[in-house]
N, C-alpha and C positions, 0 to 999 in steps of 0.2 A: 802335567795335568794335576789339578788340585785334588786333594783327598779330603773329603768332608766326613765328619762324624755324624752319620744319619741313623744311628742305631735306634734312637727313641723318637723318630719323626712320626707324627700322626697327621695324615692329610684329611681334610674335611672339605667335601664339595658342598659349599654353602648354598648352591642353587637347589640341591636336593635334600640336604640336611641342614635345616635352619639353624641359625645362631641362637643359642639360648640366652636367657637373661643373665645367667651366671657367667657365661663366656664374655658377653659384651661388658659386663661390670668389671671383670678381670682385665680385659683389654683397655678399658677406660682408665682403670687404676694404674696400669703399667705405662700407658701413653701420656697420662697427665690430664687428658681431656677427651671428650667425645669428638670434639672438632678435629683433633689430630687424626681421627679414624675416618672422617667423613669425606666422601668423594663428591666434589662439585662437578665432576665430569659425567656423572650418571645422567642418562637421558631424561629421567623423571625430574631431575633438578630443574631443568629448563621447563619441562612440561607443566610442572606444578607451580612455576613462578617463584621458586624458593629464593632466588638471588635478590628478589625485592622484599624479602621478609627478614625479620630479625629472629633467628632461631636460638633458643636456649639449649643448654646442654641436654636437658630432658627431651626437648623436641628432636634433637639430633639422635639421641639414643633410641627414641621410639621409631624414627625413620629408618635407622639401620636394622632394627628388629623386624620392621614391617617389610622392608624391601632390601634384599641382599646387595643390590647394585649400589647402594649408598655407602657400603663399606669399601674404603680404599684398599686395594689389593696389590700384591699379596701381603699377607700378614704372617710373620714368623714370631713365635714366642719360644725363647730358648734361654734356659738358665736364669729366669727372672727378668729377662729383658724382652722388649718388643721391637720389632722392625716392621714398619708400615710403608707400603708403596714400593715403587720400583725406580726411584731416583738413583743416580750413580752413587751418591753418598750412602744411602740406605743399603744398597746392594753390597757395596764394599764392606760396610760395617757388619752386615749379616754373614758374609763370606768369612770374614776374620773370626767371627764368633763360632763358626762351625768347624774351623780347622783345629 
């Protein structure tokens, strides 16, 4: 069984505790772009016809702040690195960082 160092883990239920502008700006800086954080699987992505629009980084940032479902999840920020999503590659890298 893996042993993770979770001493300083802080969970945030973004459905009930909205993402702040400071948080999204930190995540964008760590991820390199707002697009890296953006979930195209969100129901509203199709409902709003966003696939047919050209979204700027500012548009994406505003959408994530407005509607939590636009944030690709989970997001882990650990020791100055960010891990976004649940792909096998991301999960493996996050697990390695926590050991």
